Structures are given as structure tokens and as C-alpha cells.
N, C-alpha and C positions, 0 to 999 in steps of 0.2 A: 449830551442828550437834551432836547428841548423840553422845558417844563410844560405840563398840561395847564392850559389857562383855567381860571376859576369859573365856577358855574355862572352862566349868563343870567342877568336879571331882566325880567320883562320890562320893555321900554328902554333898556340900556342901549346907548349908541354903539354900533359896531365900528370900531376904529380899525385903521390899517394894522396897527401893532397887534391887536387881538386876533385879527384874521390871519396874519402871518404866523402867530404862535400856534393856531389850530392846524395850519398846513404843515408846519414843521413837526408837530406831534404825530400827525397821520403818516408822514413819510418815514417815521422811525418804526412803525409797526411792521413786523416780519411774520407773515403767515407760515404755518407749518403744514407740510404735505401729509395727507392721510391716505387711507386705502382708496384706490381709484382716483386720486388727486395728483395732478402734476403741476409744478411751479416753474415758471420761466422768468428769469431776471432780465429786464430791459432797462435802457436809460430812462424810459418814461415811467418805470415802476415794475411791479410784479404782476404777471399774468397767471391766473389760476384756471386750469383746465380740469374738468371733472367728467369722466366718461361713465355713463350709466351702466350698471351690471345687467347683462342679458339673462334670460331664463336658463340658457344652456350653461352659462358660467356658474350660476347658482347651483344647478344640478351637479356639475362636475365638482364643485367645491364640497358639496354635501356627500357625494359618493365616496366610500372608503377605497383606498388604494389596494389593488389586487395584482400581484405578480403571477407569472405563469406557474402553475402547479401549487399555488398557495393553498395550504390546508388549514382550516379553522374548525374548532370544536365548540359546541354550545350545548349546555344542559337545559333541556326543555321539559315543561310539564303543561301540555295544552289539552288535557283531557284524555289523551291516549296513554297516559302513564309517564312518569319521569324517566328520561333516557338521555343518552348522549347522541348528538347528531353531528356528523361531519359534513362539511362543505368543501369541495375541492375546485379551485379555479381551473378554467380550461388550460391544458398544457399539451405539448406535442413532443413526439419522438421522431426526429428526422433521420432518414437513411440515405446513404449514397451507394450507388452500385459501382461496379468496376470501372465504368466509363466516367465516373464522377458526377452523374446526374443526381440531383437532390430532390427528394420527394417526402411528403409527410406520411408517416406510417399510420395505418388505421388501428385504433385501439378498441378492443371489445371488452366492455365491463362485465365482470363475473360477480354474481351475488356474493356478498351483500352490496357491492358497488352497483349503482344505477345512475342513469342520466338525471341531472338536476333540472327540473322544469323551471326553476326560478334563477334566471341569470346564466344559464349554461354551465358547463362543467359536469361534475358528478357529485353524488351525495351518498352517504352511508347512514341509514336510519333503520333500526338503532345500531349503535356501535359500541364495541367493547375494546379493551386494550389490544393493540395489534399494530401492523405496519401496512402502508399503502405502497404497492410496488407493481412493476410491469414484468411479466414472465412471457416466455416464448414457447409456444407449442408448435413444433414443426410438422405435426400430423403423423409422425411415425409411431406414435403410441396411442392408438385409438381407444385403448382400455381406460384412459384417463377420463373419458366422458366429457372432455372440454373441447371447444372448437379450436381449429388450427389458426395460427396467427399470433399477434401480440395481445396479451390479456392483461387488463387492469384489475388487480386483485387486492383484497384486504384480508390480512391474517398474519400468519407466522412465516416469514421467509425462510427460517431455518428448517421448517418442515416441508418446504416446497420441493416437489419432485421435478419440476421443469426448470430450465435455466432462468435465473433472475437477471434481467438486463438493466433495470433501473429501480432503485429504492428511493421513493419520493419522501416519505415522512414516517416517523415512529411516534406512537401515542401511548401514553399511560393514563387511562381514564378510570378514576375511582368510581365505584358503583354508587356512592352516596352523594355524588355531585360536588365533592370538594375539589380544590384547584387541580387541574389536569396538567400533565407535562407533555409538551409537543416538541419533537426534534425535527425541524425541516431539513431534509437531506438534499433536496433538489430545488434550486431556485432558477427559473427560466427553462426554456426548452433544452432538450438533450439531442446530441448528434451521435449517430451510430452508422457504421458502414465500412466498405472496403477502401474508399478513398479517404485515407487518413494520413496523418504525419507518420513517417517511418518510426517504428519503435524498436528498442533493443531486444534481441531475442535471447534464448537460453545459451548457456555455454555448451558447446558440442565438441566432441573429440574427432579430430581428423588425422589421418595417417597417410603418408606417401613415402617416396624413396628417401626423402631427407629425414624422416622420423615422424614422431607423433607430436601433436600440439593441440591446445584447446583454443577455440576462437568464439567470438560473439559477433553476429552480423545484424544489420538493420533489415527490417521487414515489417510484416503486418500479422496481427493475430486475428483468428476467426474461430467462432464457436462451432463445434461439430456435434450436433444433437445425436448423431448415430451412436457415438460412444461417450457422450457427455464429457468432452475434453476440449481444451483450447489448443488449436493447431497453429504453428508458426510457419510462415512462408517467407524465406529470405528474398530480398530484392535482387533482381537480375537485370543484365543489360539486354539490348535488343536481340543479341545473338543467343540469349539464354544462359550466358555465363554468369556465375555468381560474382557479385561485387566484392571488393576487398573487405575483410573484417574490420570492425572498429576497435577490437581488442584481440590480442594474441598473447597467450601465456604458454611458457614451456611446461612440459609434463614432468612430474616427479612421482616417485613411489612413496606412499605413506603407509605406515603401520597402524592397524586398528585391531581391537579385540573383538573376536567373534566367539562368544561363549567362553570356553577355557583356552581357546587357541588365539594366536596372533597371526593375522592375515595381512597381505600386501595388496594395495589398491592404487591404480594410477589416478592422479589428481592434478588439476592445474595449480600452478604456482604464480600468483599475481606478482607483478614487478615490484610492488611496494612491500612485499613480504619475502625478502631474501632469506634463505635458510641459514641458521647458525649451527655450526657443528656441535653436536652434543655427545652422541654415542657412535662409535665406529665398530666395524666388524673386525674382531681380533681372532688369532689362532695360536694355540699352544700345543707342543708335542707332549704326549703322555704315553705311559706304558700301562697296559691293562691286562688283567688275567695272569698275575704272577703265580707260578707254580714251582714248588721245590720237590725234586725227586731225590731221595737219599740213595746211597750205594746199596747194592743187593748183598754184598759180603765185604770182608775186610780187604779184598783186593780190587773191589769195584770203585766207581766214582759217582758222585751225585751232581745235580745241576739245578740252578734256579732259572726258570724260563718265563717268558712273557711275550705279549704282542704289542708291537708298536702301533700307535694311533695318534690322531690329532683332535683337538677339541676347539670348535668355533663358537664364539660368543660375542655379545655386544657389550662394550665397555668404554669408559672414557680414558682408559690408560692401558698400556701394553702389559702383558704378563711379566712378572718379575721373578727371579730365581730366589727360592727360599733357603732355609738352613738345611745342611746335609743330615740325612737320617739313615741309620743302619738298619737294613732289612734282613741281612744274613751275615753271621760271623763264623769264620772257619778257624779252628784251632788245630795245629799240627802237634801230635804227641811226640815225645822224645824217642829216638831210635833205640833198638835193643843194645844192651851193653856189649854184646858179643855177636859177631857175624860168622857164620860157618860157610867155608868155601870147600868145595869138593874137587880134588884133582881129577883131571880127565883121564889120567893113566890108570 
């Protein structure tokens, strides 16, 4: 590093050595690039370029970033009373039809949601705790008093009677203006429609000559406002035939309790859940209704009778023979000491 020469004195002769020392010191200085400054190193030295900032750049730098559907809450007191005010950045819900055409769906704000005259989007003024969401009114329930189409609403989605398509944000707004809690559920535009990636459908039971099985197919889901249910349509080939299932499970019969009874129900058996033998149906022979009939007199005879039967049960072992038990004992008395025979003559 070249030493910086001492301070020059008025009238001092500028020698070659002093001049060279000044040049060497200047060449050792390395400028640092700042905001809007670019440095280029060349054999002749460093070139400094500084581009002036335009008004548009200054405005862009000062404007806060807003993504689609961004929801912000501010507690205001401007003479109309202290209240929470929500500002919602412009956002869109795009729909595709069966042909795959994409179009932006029109959204109708429903009070307390209103268009925001400042910067576009929507505003809720005043606002209490609730959620911002999009619901669909197919026009089949005119008693709702709401216009048909896609409605941008603010309130409680759990109490909504219309299908909720998009839940944008949830807000917990304390009445005293203390810190609020905002949960942003949707960031960026949303896509809805028939032209979508195939989705797995429900497990369905199919039966043919080979037997019964449970299958899952790929297809599309669509909301049915008429009965407020999601309907699944499996994908088909050009000839209308269903495409092969993505999952196939054999059918098994399972036992379940229904009240005080045990019922049987057909159910799928996933391949990863092979059944392990636990209880098996067993059968044992039994005799029921034993009845003893004694002899009517000293010359008659008695009998012990019963009915043969079988007993079926579920067990992990076969029935085993138990110990012998005596149910009837017969005792023969000694014969008379003297027998009398009568001659036929």
C-alpha cells in the first residue's frame, strides 16, 4: 500500500517523487457501490455509473405489496366512531367449461361487502368477527332473496345455506381495537370448472358373472345445487366405455353390531390388509329335551328320550369331549326265590 504524502506547504516545490506518491495513493482507493450505482473495473481504472430514480420507481417502491385476495384489517376512528375496516385486494375466480375454455367469473358483493372506491377490490366497513368467502346461488331457491351467480359474502360460512366455493380469509376482530387475528386462506386467484385434472372417485361395488368387487375410478367431481351434493362422473373412452379402475379390492363379509344384534355387511378388503384368522364357525352335536317316562306297572318298561340337534357357534377352537356324566341309573332287583310253573296237563 502506498503511503499518503504529507500535507503540502505553500510554495513547496512539487517534485516527481511527491507527484508519483499522490498518484499511487489515488489508485489504491476502491469505491463502494450503493443504491442505483454500478461499478465497472477497467485497466484504466473504475468507472462509476449512477442512474437517476424516476418518479414511477419512487411510487412503486413506496406502494405496499398486495397479492390477489389479500385481506387487511385496520382499526379507525375518523369521527364516525371507532370501528374495524377491512380492505380486500382484487381477486378472481376463474372457471373452465367442458370444452376447456377459461373465463373470469363475475362476483357480486353482498352487504356488508361493497366495492372499494380507493384502489379497487372490496371493503367491509364496519366489520366484526367473521369470514370472507364466495358462495354460489344457482337461482333454484328464490326464497333466499339473493341474486343468482357467485356471491362475495362476509359472515359465518358454517351458517351459510348456499354452497361455499372459496373461503378467502377468517378474522377475529376484538371490539376494543386490540390486536386482531387474520388467517389468510386464499393467496392468488382460484380455478374452478369441469376441465380439471382427473380426481379419484369413491369406492363403488360392482357385480358381474365373476362375482362382486369394489373399485375406484378416475373422473371429475361437480356440485349439484338441486340436492346439495357432490356428484362424481367417471372418465370414459370415446365409445362411452368406462376406463379401467385405478384400484380393485376383493369383497369380504364383515360382522358389526346393530343394537343388540350382530349383522353381516359386504365390504372391500384393501390389498395391504390381508385378514388373519381369528374366529371360525364351529358345530357341535347336542341332545335337547331329555324326557324320562317310567313304566306304568310292574310288568311295563320306561324310557329316557330326547331330540338330536346341532349347535353352531364362532370360536377359535373345535369343541372338545368333556367328562362322562350319568343322567339315568337303572337298578335290577333280585329275582324271587321261588318260581312257580304250571303243568299244561
